[in-house]
C-alpha positions in Angstrom: 0.0 0.0 0.0 1.3 3.3 -0.8 0.9 6.3 1.2 -0.9 9.5 0.2 0.8 12.6 -1.4 -1.0 15.8 -0.3 -1.4 18.4 -3.0 -0.4 16.2 -6.0 2.1 13.6 -7.0 2.5 10.1 -8.2 1.1 7.4 -6.0 2.4 3.8 -6.4 -0.1 1.3 -5.0 0.5 -2.1 -6.6 -1.1 -3.2 -9.8 -3.3 -0.8 -11.6 -1.5 2.5 -10.8 -0.8 5.4 -13.2 -0.2 9.1 -12.7 -2.9 9.4 -10.0 -3.3 12.9 -8.8 -4.4 13.3 -5.2 -6.5 16.2 -4.2 -7.5 17.5 -0.8 -11.3 17.5 -1.2 -12.8 14.0 -0.9 -16.2 15.1 -2.2 -17.3 13.2 -5.2 -20.4 12.1 -7.0 -21.2 9.1 -9.1 -24.5 10.1 -10.5 -23.5 13.3 -12.4 -24.9 15.6 -9.7 -22.0 16.0 -7.3 -19.0 18.3 -7.0 -17.6 20.2 -9.9 -15.2 18.5 -12.4 -12.2 19.7 -14.3 -12.5 20.9 -17.9 -10.3 20.5 -20.8 -8.4 23.6 -20.0 -7.5 22.5 -16.5 -10.0 24.8 -14.7 -13.3 24.2 -13.1 -16.0 23.6 -15.7 -18.3 25.8 -13.7 -15.8 28.6 -13.8 -15.4 28.7 -17.6 -18.7 27.4 -18.8 -17.1 26.5 -22.2 -16.6 22.8 -21.6 -19.9 22.4 -19.8 -21.8 23.9 -22.8 -20.1 21.4 -25.2 -20.8 18.6 -22.8 -24.4 19.5 -22.4 -24.8 19.8 -26.1 -23.4 16.2 -26.5 -25.6 15.0 -23.7 -28.7 16.5 -25.3 -27.9 14.9 -28.6 -27.5 11.5 -27.1 -30.2 11.7 -24.5 -27.9 10.2 -21.8 -24.9 11.5 -19.9 -21.5 10.0 -20.5 -21.6 8.7 -16.9 -24.8 6.9 -17.6 -23.4 5.3 -20.8 -20.2 4.2 -18.9 -22.2 3.0 -15.9 -24.6 0.9 -18.1 -21.6 -0.7 -19.9 -19.8 -1.3 -16.6 -22.8 -3.1 -15.0 -22.7 -5.6 -17.9 -19.1 -6.7 -17.1 -17.9 -9.4 -14.8 -18.0 -13.2 -14.5 -15.5 -16.1 -14.8 -13.5 -14.9 -11.8 -13.5 -11.3 -12.8 -15.2 -8.8 -10.5 -16.2 -5.2 -11.3 -16.8 -3.0 -8.2 -19.8 -0.7 -8.3 -19.0 3.0 -9.1 -17.4 4.7 -6.1 -19.1 6.4 -3.2 -17.4 8.7 -0.7 -15.9 5.7 1.1 -13.8 4.7 -1.9 -11.5 7.6 -2.5 -8.1 6.1 -3.2 -6.6 3.0 -4.8 -6.2 1.4 -1.4 -9.9 1.8 -0.7 -10.6 -0.1 -4.0 -8.5 -3.1 -3.0 -10.2 -3.1 0.4 -13.7 -3.1 -1.3 -12.6 -5.9 -3.7 -11.6 -8.0 -0.7 -14.9 -7.4 1.0 -16.9 -8.2 -2.2 -14.9 -11.4 -2.9 -15.5 -12.5 0.7 -19.2 -11.7 0.5 -19.6 -13.8 -2.6 -17.5 -16.6 -1.2 -14.8 -16.4 -3.9 -11.4 -17.8 -3.1 -8.1 -16.2 -4.2 -6.9 -15.4 -6.7 -9.6 -13.0 -7.9 -9.2 -10.4 -10.7 -11.1 -7.2 -10.3 -11.4 -3.7 -11.7 -12.8 -0.5 -10.2 -12.5 3.3 -10.2 -12.4 5.5 -7.2 -13.4 8.9 -6.1 -10.3 10.7 -7.2 -10.5 9.3 -10.7 -14.2 10.0 -10.9 -13.8 13.6 -9.8 -11.1 14.2 -12.5 -13.0 12.4 -15.3 -16.6 13.6 -14.9 -18.2 16.9 -14.2 -21.3 17.3 -12.1 -23.6 16.8 -15.1 -22.0 13.4 -15.8 -20.0 14.6 -18.9 -16.6 13.0 -19.4 -14.0 15.9 -19.2 -10.9 13.7 -18.8 -9.6 10.2 -19.0 -11.2 7.8 -16.4 -8.5 5.7 -14.8 -9.7 2.1 -14.1 -7.6 0.4 -11.5 -7.4 -3.3 -11.0 -5.9 -6.2 -9.1 -5.2 -9.9 -9.9 -4.2 -11.1 -13.3 -3.6 -8.3 -15.8 -4.6 -10.4 -18.8 -7.8 -11.4 -17.2 -8.7 -7.8 -16.4 -7.8 -6.7 -20.0 -10.1 -9.4 -21.4 -12.8 -8.6 -19.0 -12.8 -4.9 -19.8 -12.8 -5.4 -23.5 -12.9 -2.4 -25.9 -15.2 -0.2 -23.8 -18.7 1.2 -24.6 -19.6 2.4 -28.0 -17.9 5.8 -28.7 -15.2 5.2 -26.1 -12.0 3.3 -26.0 -9.9 1.4 -23.4 -6.2 2.0 -23.3 -4.1 -0.7 -21.7 -1.1 0.8 -20.0 0.5 -2.6 -19.1 0.9 -4.5 -15.9 2.3 -1.5 -14.1 -0.4 0.9 -15.0 -4.1 1.6 -14.8 -6.4 1.2 -17.8 -7.7 4.4 -19.3 -11.2 5.0 -20.6 -11.7 7.9 -22.9 -13.8 9.0 -25.9 -12.9 8.1 -29.5 -11.8 11.2 -31.4 -10.2 12.0 -34.8 -7.2 13.9 -36.1 -6.4 15.4 -39.5 -3.5 14.4 -41.8 -1.0 16.5 -39.7 -2.2 14.8 -36.5 -4.1 17.9 -35.3 -7.5 17.8 -33.7 -10.6 19.8 -34.8 -10.5 23.0 -32.6 -14.2 22.6 -32.1 -13.9 19.1 -30.6 -13.1 19.6 -26.9 -12.3 15.9 -26.3 -9.9 15.8 -29.3 -8.2 19.0 -28.1 -7.9 17.7 -24.6 -6.4 14.4 -25.7 -4.0 16.3 -28.0 -2.8 18.6 -25.3 -2.5 15.7 -22.8 -0.1 14.0 -25.3 1.9 17.2 -25.7 2.1 17.7 -22.0 3.4 14.2 -21.2 7.0 14.7 -20.1 9.7 12.9 -22.1 11.2 11.8 -18.9 9.2 11.9 -15.7 12.2 10.8 -13.7 14.2 14.0 -14.4 14.5 16.7 -11.7 12.9 19.2 -14.2 10.5 17.7 -16.7 11.5 17.9 -20.4 8.9 17.9 -23.1 9.1 16.7 -26.7 9.7 19.5 -29.2 6.7 20.7 -31.2 6.4 20.2 -35.0 6.0 23.4 -37.0 2.3 22.4 -37.5 1.7 21.8 -33.8 3.4 25.1 -32.9 1.3 27.0 -35.5 -1.9 25.3 -34.3 -1.2 26.4 -30.7 -0.3 30.0 -31.6 -3.5 30.2 -33.6 -5.5 29.4 -30.5 -4.0 32.5 -28.8 -4.9 34.9 -31.7 -7.9 37.2 -31.6 -9.9 38.2 -28.5 -8.3 36.4 -25.6 -10.4 34.2 -23.4 -8.0 33.4 -20.6 -9.7 30.2 -19.5 -9.8 28.8 -23.0 -6.2 29.9 -23.7 -4.7 28.4 -20.5 -3.6 25.0 -21.7 -2.4 26.3 -25.1 -0.2 28.8 -23.4 1.1 26.1 -21.0 2.0 23.7 -23.9 3.9 26.5 -25.7 5.9 27.8 -22.7 7.0 24.4 -21.6 9.1 24.6 -24.7 10.0 28.4 -24.3 7.4 29.1 -27.0 5.3 32.1 -25.8 6.1 35.2 -27.8 6.6 38.5 -26.0 3.3 39.9 -27.3 1.4 36.7 -26.2 3.1 36.9 -22.8 2.0 40.6 -22.3 -1.6 39.9 -23.4 -1.8 36.9 -21.0 -0.4 39.0 -18.2 -3.1 41.7 -18.7 -5.8 39.1 -18.8 -4.5 37.3 -15.7 -4.4 40.5 -13.7 -7.9 41.4 -14.7 -9.6 38.1 -14.2 -7.8 36.9 -11.1 -7.4 40.2 -9.2 -6.8 39.4 -5.6 -6.5 35.6 -6.2 -3.6 35.2 -8.7 -2.6 31.7 -7.6 -6.0 30.3 -8.6 -5.0 30.5 -12.3 -3.3 27.2 -13.1 -0.8 28.6 -15.6 0.8 31.3 -13.5 4.2 29.5 -13.3 4.4 29.2 -17.0 3.5 32.8 -17.5 6.1 33.9 -14.8 8.7 31.8 -16.7 7.9 33.6 -19.9 8.0 37.0 -18.2 11.5 36.3 -16.7 12.7 34.8 -20.0 11.6 38.0 -21.9 12.9 40.3 -19.3 9.6 41.9 -18.2 10.1 43.9 -15.0 6.6 42.9 -13.9 8.0 39.4 -13.3 9.7 40.6 -10.1 6.4 42.0 -8.7 5.0 38.5 -9.2 8.0 36.9 -7.5 7.6 39.2 -4.5 3.9 38.3 -4.3 4.3 34.6 -4.5 7.4 34.3 -2.3 8.8 30.7 -2.0 6.3 29.4 -4.5 8.2 31.3 -7.2 11.6 29.6 -6.4 11.2 26.6 -8.8 10.5 29.1 -11.7 13.5 31.3 -10.8 15.6 28.2 -10.8 14.9 27.7 -14.5 15.9 31.2 -15.5 19.2 31.9 -13.7 20.0 35.5 -12.7 21.8 37.2 -9.9 18.5 38.8 -8.8 16.8 35.4 -8.7 19.7 34.0 -6.7 19.4 36.7 -4.1 15.7 36.1 -3.8 15.9 32.3 -3.3 18.9 32.7 -0.9 16.9 35.0 1.3 13.9 32.7 1.2 16.0 29.7 2.1 17.8 31.4 5.0 14.4 32.3 6.3 13.8 28.6 6.9 11.9 27.6 3.7 13.1 24.1 2.8 11.5 24.1 -0.7 13.7 27.1 -1.7 16.9 25.3 -0.9 16.7 23.2 -4.2 16.5 26.4 -6.3 19.2 28.0 -4.2 21.7 25.2 -4.9 20.8 25.1 -8.6 21.3 28.9 -9.0 24.4 29.0 -6.9 25.9 26.3 -9.2 24.8 28.1 -12.4 26.2 31.5 -11.3 28.9 30.9 -8.7 30.3 27.4 -8.1 29.5 24.6 -10.6 30.9 21.8 -8.5 27.9 20.4 -6.6 29.7 19.3 -3.5 31.6 22.6 -3.0 28.4 24.5 -3.7 26.5 22.5 -1.1 29.2 22.9 1.5 29.1 26.7 1.0 25.3 26.7 1.4 25.4 24.5 4.4 27.8 26.9 6.1 25.3 29.8 5.5 22.4 27.7 6.8 24.3 26.9 10.0 25.4 30.5 10.4 21.7 31.6 10.3 20.5 28.9 12.6 18.1 27.4 10.0 16.2 24.3 11.1 17.5 20.8 10.3 14.6 20.4 7.8 16.4 22.9 5.5 19.6 20.9 5.7 17.7 17.8 4.7 16.4 19.7 1.7 20.0 20.6 0.8 21.1 17.0 1.1 18.3 15.9 -1.3 19.1 18.7 -3.7 22.8 17.7 -3.7 22.2 14.0 -4.4 19.7 15.0 -7.1 22.1 17.4 -8.7 25.0 14.9 -8.7 22.7 12.2 -10.2 21.2 14.5 -12.8 24.7 15.6 -13.9 25.8 12.0 -14.3 22.7 11.1 -16.3 23.2 14.1 -18.6 26.8 13.1 -19.2 26.2 9.5 -19.8 22.7 9.3 -21.2 21.8 6.8 -18.5 18.2 5.8 -17.9 16.1 6.2 -14.8 17.0 2.8 -13.4 20.7 3.4 -13.7 20.1 6.8 -12.1 18.6 5.2 -9.0 21.8 3.1 -8.7 24.0 6.2 -9.1 21.9 8.1 -6.6 22.5 5.3 -4.1 26.3 5.4 -4.8 26.3 9.1 -4.4 24.8 8.9 -0.9 27.4 6.3 0.0 30.2 8.5 -1.3 28.9 11.7 0.3 28.7 10.1 3.7 32.5 10.1 3.9 33.3 13.2 1.8 35.3 15.4 4.2 34.5 18.5 2.1 31.0 18.4 3.6 30.1 19.3 7.1 29.2 16.4 9.5 25.5 17.2 9.4 25.3 16.6 5.7 27.4 13.4 5.9 25.1 12.1 8.6 22.1 12.6 6.3 23.9 10.9 3.4 24.8 8.0 5.7 21.1 7.6 6.6 20.0 7.8 3.0 22.6 5.1 2.1 21.6 2.8 5.0 19.1 0.6 3.1 20.8 1.0 -0.3 24.4 0.1 0.3 23.9 -3.5 -0.5 22.2 -2.6 -3.7 25.4 -0.6 -4.6 27.6 -3.5 -3.8 25.5 -5.9 -5.8 25.4 -3.6 -8.8 29.2 -3.2 -8.7 29.7 -6.9 -8.7 27.5 -7.5 -11.8 29.4 -8.6 -14.9 30.7 -5.4 -16.5 29.9 -3.3 -13.5 26.2 -2.9 -14.2 25.1 0.7 -13.9 28.6 1.6 -12.8 30.4 0.4 -15.9 33.3 2.8 -16.6 33.4 3.8 -13.0 35.4 0.8 -11.8 34.1 -1.8 -9.5 37.1 -1.5 -7.2 36.4 2.2 -6.7 32.7 1.5 -5.9 33.5 -1.3 -3.5 36.1 0.9 -1.8 33.5 3.6 -1.3 31.2 0.9 0.3 34.0 -0.2 2.6 34.6 3.4 3.7 30.9 3.9 4.3 30.5 0.8 6.4 33.5 1.8 8.5 32.0 5.2 9.3 28.3 4.3 9.4 27.8 3.5 13.1 29.6 6.6 14.2 27.6 8.8 11.9 24.1 7.3 12.6 24.2 6.6 16.3 21.5 8.6 18.1 19.9 9.8 14.9 16.5 9.1 13.2 14.3 9.8 10.2 12.8 13.1 9.1 9.6 13.2 11.2 8.1 15.8 9.0 8.3 13.6 5.9 5.4 12.1 4.1 4.1 9.5 6.5 4.5 6.7 3.9 8.2 7.4 3.9 8.2 7.0 7.7 6.3 3.7 7.2 9.0 2.5 4.9 11.6 2.6 7.8 9.3 1.2 10.5 10.9 -2.2 10.1 14.2 -0.8 11.4 12.6 -0.3 14.8 11.4 -3.8 15.6 14.2 -3.8 18.1 15.6 -0.6 19.6 19.1 0.2 20.7 19.8 2.5 23.6 20.7 5.2 21.1 17.4 4.7 19.3 15.4 5.0 22.6 17.3 8.1 23.5 16.6 9.8 20.2 12.9 8.8 20.4 12.6 10.3 24.0 14.3 13.5 22.8 11.8 13.9 20.0 8.8 13.3 22.3 10.1 15.9 24.8 10.7 18.4 22.0 7.8 20.9 21.8 8.5 21.3 18.1 7.7 17.7 17.2 4.4 17.6 15.3 1.5 15.2 15.8 2.9 12.8 13.1 6.3 12.7 14.8 4.8 12.2 18.2 2.6 9.4 16.9 5.7 7.7 15.4 8.0 8.1 18.4 5.5 7.5 21.2 4.1 4.4 19.5 7.6 2.9 19.3 8.5 3.7 22.9 5.2 2.2 24.2 5.3 -0.8 22.0 8.7 -1.8 23.3 7.8 -1.1 26.9 10.1 1.9 27.1 7.6 4.7 27.6 7.1 5.9 31.1 6.0 8.7 33.3 8.6 11.1 31.8 6.8 10.8 28.5 3.4 11.6 30.1 4.9 14.6 31.9 6.6 15.8 28.7 3.2 16.0 26.9 0.7 16.9 29.7 -0.4 19.6 30.0 2.0 21.4 27.7 0.8 19.7 24.5 -2.9 19.1 25.2 -4.0 21.9 22.9 -2.5 20.3 19.8 -2.8 16.7 21.0 -6.6 17.1 20.8 -6.4 18.0 17.1 -7.5 15.7 14.4 -4.7 13.7 12.9 -5.7 10.9 10.5 -3.3 7.9 10.4 -4.8 6.1 7.5 -1.6 4.8 6.0 0.6 4.3 9.1 1.7 1.8 11.7 1.1 4.2 14.5 -2.0 5.5 16.2 -3.1 9.0 16.9 -0.6 10.2 19.6 -3.4 11.0 22.1 -4.6 7.4 21.8 -1.2 6.1 22.6 -0.7 8.6 25.4 -4.0 7.7 27.0 -3.1 4.0 26.9 0.3 4.8 28.5 -1.4 7.0 31.3 -3.9 4.2 32.0 -1.2 1.5 32.2 0.8 3.7 34.6 -2.3 4.7 36.6 -1.2 8.2 36.1 -3.3 11.0 37.7 -4.0 12.4 34.3 -5.6 9.2 33.0 -9.1 10.2 34.4 -9.0 13.5 32.6 -8.0 11.9 29.3 -10.7 9.3 29.5 -13.3 12.0 30.3 -12.1 13.9 27.2 -12.6 10.8 25.0 -16.0 10.2 26.5 -17.1 13.8 25.8 -19.4 14.9 23.0 -16.9 17.1 21.2 -15.0 17.0 18.9 -16.9 14.4 16.9 -13.8 13.1 15.0 -12.5 11.3 18.1 -15.5 9.0 18.4 -14.2 6.4 16.0 -10.9 6.3 17.8 -12.2 6.1 21.4 -12.3 2.4 21.7 -8.6 2.1 20.7 -7.7 3.6 24.1 -9.2 0.4 25.8 -5.8 -1.2 25.3 -4.6 0.8 28.2 -5.3 -1.0 31.6 -7.7 -3.4 29.9 -10.5 -5.2 31.7 -13.4 -7.4 30.8 -15.8 -4.5 30.4 -13.6 -2.9 27.9 -13.1 -6.2 26.0 -16.9 -6.6 25.9 -17.4 -3.2 24.5 -14.8 -3.8 21.8 -16.3 -7.1 20.9 -19.8 -5.5 20.4 -18.2 -3.1 18.0 -16.1 -5.5 16.0 -19.1 -7.8 15.4 -21.2 -4.9 14.2 -21.3 -3.4 10.7 -19.4 -0.3 12.0 -16.3 0.7 10.1 -13.1 -0.7 11.8 -10.2 1.6 12.2 -8.2 -0.6 14.5 -10.9 -1.9 16.9 -10.4 -5.6 16.0 -6.6 -5.2 16.4 -7.3 -3.6 19.8 -9.6 -6.4 20.9 -7.1 -9.1 20.0 -4.4 -7.3 21.9 -6.7 -6.7 24.9 -7.8 -10.3 25.0 -4.2 -11.5 24.8 -3.2 -9.3 27.7 -6.1 -10.4 29.8 -5.6 -14.1 29.1 -1.8 -14.0 29.1 -1.6 -15.4 25.6 0.2 -14.6 22.4 -2.2 -12.4 20.3 -1.6 -14.7 17.3 -3.4 -17.5 19.2 -6.3 -15.1 20.0 -6.6 -14.0 16.3 -6.4 -17.7 15.2 -9.5 -18.6 17.1 -11.5 -15.9 15.2 -11.1 -17.6 11.9 -14.6 -18.4 10.7 -16.4 -16.6 13.5 -19.6 -14.9 12.2 -19.3 -11.1 12.0 -15.5 -11.0 11.7 -14.6 -9.8 8.2 -12.0 -12.3 6.8 -10.0 -9.5 5.1 -9.7 -7.5 8.3 -8.8 -10.6 10.3 -6.0 -11.3 7.7 -4.6 -7.9 8.5 -4.8 -8.4 12.2 -3.4 -11.9 12.2 -0.2 -10.8 10.3 -0.1 -7.5 12.2 0.2 -9.1 15.7 2.9 -11.6 14.8 5.2 -9.5 17.0 3.1 -8.4 20.1 6.0 -6.1 21.1 5.3 -4.0 18.0 1.9 -4.6 16.3 1.4 -3.3 12.8 -1.5 -0.8 13.0 -1.8 -0.3 9.2 -5.5 -0.4 8.3 -4.8 -3.1 5.7 -1.9 -5.4 4.7 0.9 -3.3 3.2 2.1 -5.5 0.4 5.2 -3.2 -0.2 6.5 -3.3 3.4 9.4 -5.3 4.5 7.8 -5.6 8.0 4.6 -7.2 6.6 6.6 -9.6 4.5 8.6 -10.8 7.4 5.6 -11.2 9.7 3.7 -13.0 7.0 6.5 -15.6 6.9 6.4 -15.9 10.7 2.6 -16.6 10.6 3.0 -19.1 7.8 5.7 -21.0 9.7 4.3 -20.7 13.3 4.0 -24.3 14.6 1.3 -23.3 17.2 -1.2 -22.0 14.7 -4.0 -23.7 12.9 -3.5 -24.7 9.3 -6.1 -22.0 8.4 -4.0 -19.3 10.1 -0.8 -20.5 8.5 -2.5 -20.5 5.1 -3.4 -16.8 5.7 0.3 -16.1 6.3 1.2 -18.0 3.1 -1.4 -16.2 1.0 -0.2 -12.9 2.3 3.4 -13.8 1.4 2.5 -15.0 -2.1 0.7 -11.7 -2.8 3.5 -9.5 -1.5 5.3 -7.2 -3.9 8.7 -8.8 -3.0 7.4 -11.8 -4.9 5.2 -10.2 -7.5 6.5 -6.6 -8.1 9.9 -6.1 -6.3 10.2 -2.6 -7.8 7.4 -1.6 -5.5 9.1 -2.7 -2.2 10.3 0.1 0.0 13.3 0.2 0.6 14.2 -1.6 -2.6 15.4 -5.2 -2.2 18.6 -6.7 -3.4 18.7 -9.5 -5.9 19.7 -11.8 -3.2 16.7 -10.9 -1.1 14.4 -11.4 -4.1 15.9 -14.8 -4.8 15.5 -15.8 -1.1 11.9 -14.8 -1.2 11.2 -16.8 -4.4 13.0 -19.8 -2.9 10.8 -19.5 0.2 7.7 -19.5 -2.0 8.9 -22.5 -3.9 9.5 -24.4 -0.7 5.9 -23.8 0.3 4.4 -24.4 -3.1 2.5 -27.5 -1.9 1.4 -26.0 1.4 
């Protein structure tokens, strides 16, 4: 399971994934009457009116909305081991939700694995359909199981539409059939054809590059785009044409000036709402318009990535000031501009910037940004020089981290960050160097690479002792390192305690650190005193932990206070029992793991056997029952197999999650990309005290794990030796 990227980005979530854009508003509609969609120009179809008018004309001509046509076709699919999930509701908003729904549907119908299935979810729906049910963008159809079976089950799509098969690593795409002229250009009056044409133009030539590059335009394509910007300017209609041109430095000065005037007029007081402001700012800087600097001042740090692409001393001064003010995002642009204008050597440039950051007392977060920028810059330089592909670039990035960790030109703080980045990748570097011909490092010299590995391993412990991950990172990245903390060293425990005591640690970091301390029996009264009453104001804020192994920190703190019989426990319990805020109600029962008793166990049991949505209550009941009865929680979970009211897919997650009672995995479903889930699946499958049914659950979980099926999805990436060991384990249990 992948985590979630706020504000946009690529999410990798097993089979059926492709360029999925996450948004912040989970509202969606499946009947053509819900929230607004997105038009062909990238803006709200309500805002422009243009796309909606065309869509409504098409709907009137056909008598049915696009959504109705697609839904009718969809309902006719399925059979022979292929399931199609109903169109999504608010409860299915991500790819993960779809896999969860598929497991529930398969269990309800009594289908045994393997089952192939397809679905779309709320994010895809919101991007593809407007509120009238008109298709305004490609609908991504995600899937699981056998790719060929899904492709056969979906077929060619409904009449007037087409299905695009993006291969075993991607989602299927459903879109309208459109036409092109002899030059490959769409009819300007066909919004679907125009949208598809622009989508193709705006697909980067290399998505793995630090800065996206786009394929050059043919003379006919360029002329077609410029033609769309002639005459009276409708900014909404012109947006995507301008974007496609400027991504290739194509906007002319006169076009740039006209777009600037229109932007200022139509978006006065809300300039960031126009989706093409970055491209316009780039054109203004490129053509030397003084107005560009007014925009830079208005947008602040958000303008840094644009300034990076048009190097100037003025731009360097702006991003330097922003970075020294503590903005991590500006550090990348600062390094790039410093290299372009002052010091081309990436390591020397980074060392100079690190000294300035330290002098100004900038938070560690900015230094982490500098380390990322340095590794990215060194890797990008190498790829440009060698023409290496993305996979080779990943190997070089790992080698770069290994080398930087012992590069005395860098301050210790940067070397520590490099050593941490190399921790889970050093064996990949060694393995690559030992390939015949040197693999990705051909021409570098295997001896040099192996010597760098040896230097790293000699320095690693001294650099990493008493350090930890970036607690402000995307929570999925923290989940990727959770397996490191199944056992804790004294230095680990010390670092975790320091973070809990630090008032600057946010809710995510508190959840991560406090859960680890409590799970390992190392949390005590000092942790309670560090958080109460100083942190109660922010501890009582909503913090969703949908994709993590840790609970809301106030849940964990309450359990700790109850176990310690701390004087604050009563106040905490009273807060959980109060009427407000409402968001806490679904989490209240998770606090029953603290000082459990039979009454708490009974209340949990009533919940887990009800239709209510489970966000950890079954896991909590199993752990409570194990504590009360003095049993291993695996034995408790084993006895639930086949019990009416207990969803099999949820029990699977709990059974694997409690394999180590000293550190249960609280993820809300099995994370097929996690090293921790793989290891515990094996432990369940091989546990001599479990029933054959329980061991079979462990075996099925292992067989479905990405280490076996899609090793490129495992985080951190496995070595070839690990992959071979996993396949050998599966082979040994082939007849089980």
